[in-house]
N, C-alpha and C positions, 0 to 999 in steps of 0.2 A: 116466042117472046118478041115484042114489037121493037121497032127501031128506036122509038123515043125512050123506052126503058133501058136499052143498051147504052144509049148516049148518057143518061142520068147516072148509070152505074159507073161508066168510065170516068165521069166527072168526079164522083165521090172518091174513086180510087186515086185519081190524080191529086185531089185536095189533101187526102190523108198522106200521100207520099211526100207532098210539099211540106206539110206540117211536121212530119217526122224528120225531114231533112233540115228544117229550120231549128228544130229542137236540138238535133245533133250538132249543128254549127254553133249554136249558142253555148252548149256544154263545153265544146272544145275551146271556145274563146275564154270561157270562165276559168278553165284549167290552166290555160296559158297565162292568164292574169295572175293566178296564184303563184305559179312558178317564177314569175318575173317581179313579184311584189317586193318592195324594199321596206325595212323596218328601221325605226330610229328610237333611241333611248334618251329620254329627257332626264337630266340630272338636276336635282333641286339644290341650289346653293345654300350652304349652312355656314354661318359665322360661328366658329368654335368658341369665341369669347362670350357669345350669348347663351351658351349651354350651361346648365346647372351641373354641379359636381358634388360628390359626397363629402361631408365634413365629419371627421372622426372625433368623438368625444369619449372621455374615460371617466368611469365612475370612481368615486373615492372608495377604494376597497383594496384589501390585501390579496384577493383571489387572482389566480392566473387563468381563470376560465375564459374562453373566448366570448361567452355571453356577457362578460362585463364591459364589452365595447358596444356603444350605441352609434348607429349610422343614421344621420339626419340629412335629408335632401333639402338644401337651402336654395333660395331664389337667386343668389349670386354665387360666384365661384368661391369655394371655401378652401382652406389650407388643410393638408393632410399631414399629420405628425406621426413619424415612425416611433414606436415605443418598443424598447428592448427590455424583455423580462429577464431577470437574473436567474441563474440556476438555483436549485434548492439550497446548495451549500453557501452560495453567496448571500441569499436573502435571510437565511436562518441566523447569520452572524451579525445582522444589522442591530444596532442598539434600539431598545424600545423608546418610542417617542411619547411625549406627554399625552397626545391624543389616544395612542394605543393603550397606555396605562389607564386612562379614564374608562376605556371600554373593557378593561380587565385582561388585556393581552399583555404578555410579558416575554422578554427575550428567553429563549430556551437555553438552559445551562448544562444539564446533564445528558450524556449520551451513552450508548452501549460501546464497549471497548473494541468491537470487531465489526466488519461489514457483514460477515456471515458467522452464524453461531448456533450452537445447540447446547442447552444446559443438561449436563449429565449428573451433577450433584448440587443440590440447594443447601444453603446454610442450615446446620443443625447443631446440636450440642456436642457432637464429635467432630464437626467440620465447620469451621467458622468463615467460609467463603463460598463463592460460586465457582464451580468447575465448568468450563466452556470448551467444547470441541468445535471443529470445523471440517467440512469435506475437503477444504484446501490443504489441510495439514499444516506443515511448516511454512507454506506459502501465505498463510493468513497473517496479515499485519495487525499488530496491536497498537491501539491509539489511547491517549488519555481520555477519561470519561468526562472531563471538563478542562477548561483552561487552567493553567497553574504553573508551578515551578518544580523542576526536578529536585527532589530532596534526598534521594539515595540511589546508588548504583552499586550493587554488591552481589556476591555469591554466598548463599546461605550454607550452613554446616553440612547439608546433604549434597551440595554442588549445584543447586538450582540458580540460574541467572535471574536476578530480581531488579526491578526498577520501582521506585516509589515517587509519587507526585503529590505535592502539597497544593491544596485548593483553599481559597478563602471566599466564602459566599455569605453575604449579609452579616458579616462580622464573625462568622463561625469558620473555624479551620477544620478541614477534612484532609485525610491522607488516603490515596488509593495505591494499592500494592499489586504489582503484576509479576507473577511467579512462573517458573519453568520455561522462560524464553529460550529459543534455540540460539539466538544471538541478539546483540544490541544493535539498535539503529546507529548509523554513523553520526558523529558530532554530538553525542550526548555528554553532558557534564553536570555535576551537581550545581544548582543555582541557575540552570538554563530555563528561561521562560518557554513554555510550550502551549500550543493550542490543541483543540480537539482534532486538528488535521495533521499534527506532527507525529510521525511514527516513533514508537518506543523500541520496537524490535519485532521479531517474528514469533508466532506461537511455537512452542517446542515441548520437549520432554526431559529437560535437564533436571538433575536432582532426584528426589524420591518421587518418581512418577510412574504410573502404569501405562502411559501412552501420551501422545501429543495432545496437549490441552493447555488452557490458560486458567490458572488459579488466581482469582481476583478478590481481594478483601478491601473493604472501605470502612473507615472509622472516623468519627468526629473528633479527631485530635491531630496534633502535628508531630509525626514520627521524626525522631532525631533532633527535636528542638529541646535543648536543656531546660528551657523555662516551662515546658509542658510536663506537669507532674504525672500525667497518665501515660504518655508515649515518648519519654525522653530516650528510650532505647528499645531494642527488640523484645527484651523480657517484659518490659512494661506494656508494649504493644499487644503481646499475646494475652497477658492478664486482662487488659482493658477490653480486648476483643471478646473474651468469654463473658465478661461482666455485661457488656452492652447487648450481647446476644441474649442473655438471660432477661434483659429488660426489653426484649422484642425489637431491638435495632438490628435489622438484617443486612446492613451494609448497602450494597448497590441497589437492591430492591426497594429500599426506603426512598431513594433519590430519583430513580427512573424505573418505569415499567419494564420488567424483564420477562419476555415471553419464553415459551419452551424452545422456540427456534426463530430465527429471523434471517433476512437477506438484505437488510439495510439498517443503518444505525438510526 
């Protein structure tokens, strides 16, 4: 190999070595720059008064469903009104308004006599009332089936504790009779106004009874009212009860739907 060829080869090796050295130095500098790099976060100023806000509007409706609320985003800040919905017991007792009457809606009047119940005997020509039991037994509270006035508190000839309530609806007088109570609610007296939420007593088995239950009879007359020719006394009550039953008036079931069992009035 000649001297000129060796010299050229040496020059190439030297150039490649220098190139690799420069690349290595540059890479090292770049890594150092990354490690020493500082970052800044730029915050954009926002004036909260310029932001839009939801404005809540309510449909005219008696529904409590969440879908009845409309959320509209407006260009300027709107006001948000808190709306409190009443419980079912609160709203059911509101009087009917003219608007609701125009829509065919009316205030509910008649209710079942217990929160929990199971019908064991329906009215028939040998039994002129509903018999209702409850898994709560004597812990089941008995309530009036409609607002009214206590018209009787007595013990029948067989020893059953009985309460009667007089109701007047659309000019018609009705009496509801609650039999076999285990005891009376406190503060009861004849002439006391009561609502569907006032306890009359507890379900029981007093008198001629085969077990804890409520015997409830309802008639369109005023028991113990001397001016009522049909129900001025208990004898008249029982005679009129059988007469109305033969005319297909089944008491409670005529006034309110009575299912086989229920867990709410």
